[in-house]
C-alpha positions in Angstrom: 0.0 0.2 -0.2 1.6 3.5 -1.1 1.4 5.3 1.7 0.3 9.2 1.6 -1.9 12.0 2.8 -5.2 9.2 3.9 -2.9 7.0 5.5 -1.2 9.8 7.0 -3.8 11.3 8.7 -5.1 7.9 9.7 -1.8 6.8 11.3 -2.5 10.5 13.0 -6.0 9.5 14.0 -4.7 6.2 15.6 -3.4 8.2 18.3 -5.9 10.5 18.7 -8.3 7.6 19.6 -6.6 7.4 23.4 -8.7 10.3 24.3 -11.2 10.6 21.9 -12.6 7.7 20.3 -15.9 9.3 19.2 -14.2 11.6 17.6 -11.9 9.5 15.5 -15.0 6.5 14.7 -16.9 10.0 12.8 -14.0 10.6 11.0 -13.6 7.4 9.7 -17.3 7.4 8.5 -16.3 10.9 6.7 -13.7 9.0 5.2 -15.3 5.8 4.2 -12.3 4.3 6.1 -12.5 1.4 8.2 -10.6 0.2 11.6 -8.7 -2.2 10.0 -7.7 0.5 7.7 -6.6 3.1 10.5 -5.0 0.4 11.7 -2.9 -1.0 8.9 -1.9 3.1 8.2 -0.8 3.2 11.8 1.5 0.1 11.3 2.9 1.1 8.5 4.0 4.5 9.7 5.4 2.7 12.4 7.4 0.1 10.2 8.1 3.2 8.3 9.8 5.1 11.4 11.9 2.3 12.4 13.3 1.7 8.5 16.8 2.2 7.8 15.2 3.6 4.5 12.8 5.7 5.8 12.6 9.1 4.0 14.0 11.5 6.7 11.0 13.9 5.7 7.7 13.7 5.3 7.7 15.4 1.7 8.3 12.4 -0.1 4.5 11.1 1.7 2.8 14.2 2.1 4.0 16.4 -1.1 5.2 19.6 -1.4 4.5 21.5 2.3 2.1 24.6 2.4 4.8 26.4 3.9 8.9 25.8 4.4 11.2 28.0 6.7 13.7 28.3 9.1 13.3 29.2 12.4 15.9 30.5 15.5 15.9 27.7 18.6 18.5 29.1 21.1 21.8 29.4 18.9 20.4 26.8 16.2 18.3 27.7 13.2 16.0 24.6 12.4 13.8 23.7 9.6 9.9 24.1 9.7 8.1 22.7 7.1 4.0 22.6 7.7 1.0 20.7 5.5 -2.2 21.3 4.8 -4.3 17.9 5.8 -7.9 17.5 4.5 -9.2 16.4 8.1 -8.3 19.5 9.8 -9.0 22.9 7.7 -7.7 26.1 9.1 -5.0 24.2 11.2 -1.1 22.8 9.3 0.8 19.7 10.5 4.1 21.2 11.4 7.6 19.5 11.5 10.6 21.2 13.4 14.0 19.8 12.2 17.4 20.4 13.5 20.2 21.1 11.8 20.8 17.4 10.8 17.5 17.4 9.1 16.0 15.2 12.5 12.9 15.5 13.4 12.5 17.7 16.8 8.7 18.1 17.0 5.8 17.5 15.4 2.3 18.6 15.8 -0.6 20.9 14.5 -0.5 24.4 14.6 -2.5 27.8 13.8 -1.0 28.9 10.5 -0.3 32.9 11.3 -0.1 31.9 14.9 -2.4 31.3 17.7 -6.2 32.8 17.9 -7.7 33.7 21.5 -10.6 31.5 21.9 -13.7 31.8 24.0 -14.0 28.8 26.4 -17.0 27.4 24.3 -14.7 27.7 21.3 -12.4 25.2 22.6 -14.2 22.1 20.7 -11.8 18.8 20.0 -10.0 19.0 16.8 -10.5 22.9 16.1 -7.7 24.8 18.6 -4.2 23.8 19.1 -1.8 23.9 22.3 -0.8 27.6 21.3 -4.4 29.1 21.3 -5.3 27.7 24.5 -1.9 29.7 25.7 -3.3 32.8 24.2 -6.6 32.2 25.5 -6.1 31.5 28.7 -3.2 33.6 30.5 -1.4 31.7 33.0 -1.9 28.2 31.2 -0.3 25.8 32.3 1.9 23.5 30.0 1.8 19.7 31.0 3.8 16.6 29.7 1.0 14.0 28.1 0.9 10.3 29.5 1.9 8.9 26.5 3.8 9.8 23.3 2.5 12.6 21.2 0.2 13.6 24.3 0.7 17.0 25.7 -2.1 19.1 28.6 -2.6 22.7 29.4 -4.0 23.4 32.6 -5.7 26.6 32.8 -9.1 28.7 34.7 -11.8 29.8 33.9 -15.3 31.2 35.7 -13.5 30.3 38.7 -12.6 26.4 38.2 -9.6 24.6 36.6 -9.6 22.9 33.4 -7.2 20.7 31.4 -7.4 21.0 27.7 -6.0 17.1 26.4 -4.5 17.3 23.0 -2.6 15.1 20.7 0.2 16.3 18.1 -1.0 19.6 19.4 -4.6 18.9 18.3 -7.5 19.5 21.2 -9.3 16.3 22.1 -11.2 17.1 24.9 -11.4 19.6 28.0 -11.6 18.3 31.3 -12.9 20.2 34.9 -10.4 19.3 37.0 
């Protein structure tokens, strides 16, 4: 099976199932994809990640990025590549790569920077980590409980909440 945009989206969704299985099931219906196809895409992606012949970048798999550039991280200049994916309009999947081309971080971002959102706008699959930080001053970032998971604790209306993310994409918001 050729690995392309569809398979990449499915491999991302495989990890998203950890926190939002209902949303992933809805997406599978929209994509006319089965759970077996989801598992196969994830297995293929995992094999490719551990293969010595695997491509160093996503370009051979996803095509030309919507954006390519560089950014400074401390004294290093790092590469930034972003791809627009059909299942997440308005957001882009960003890969930050080190000077040797190795992937340092990969997650969803909002092109043009974070957007200030109201509490009710924190809907699954519509916002990213930076949006929550921009929307709720004093937000505290936390490591997630599994690979590619992230959490942000924040206050709203006198209560504490935790927004949970996979690949930087909001999956759910829970009262603490």
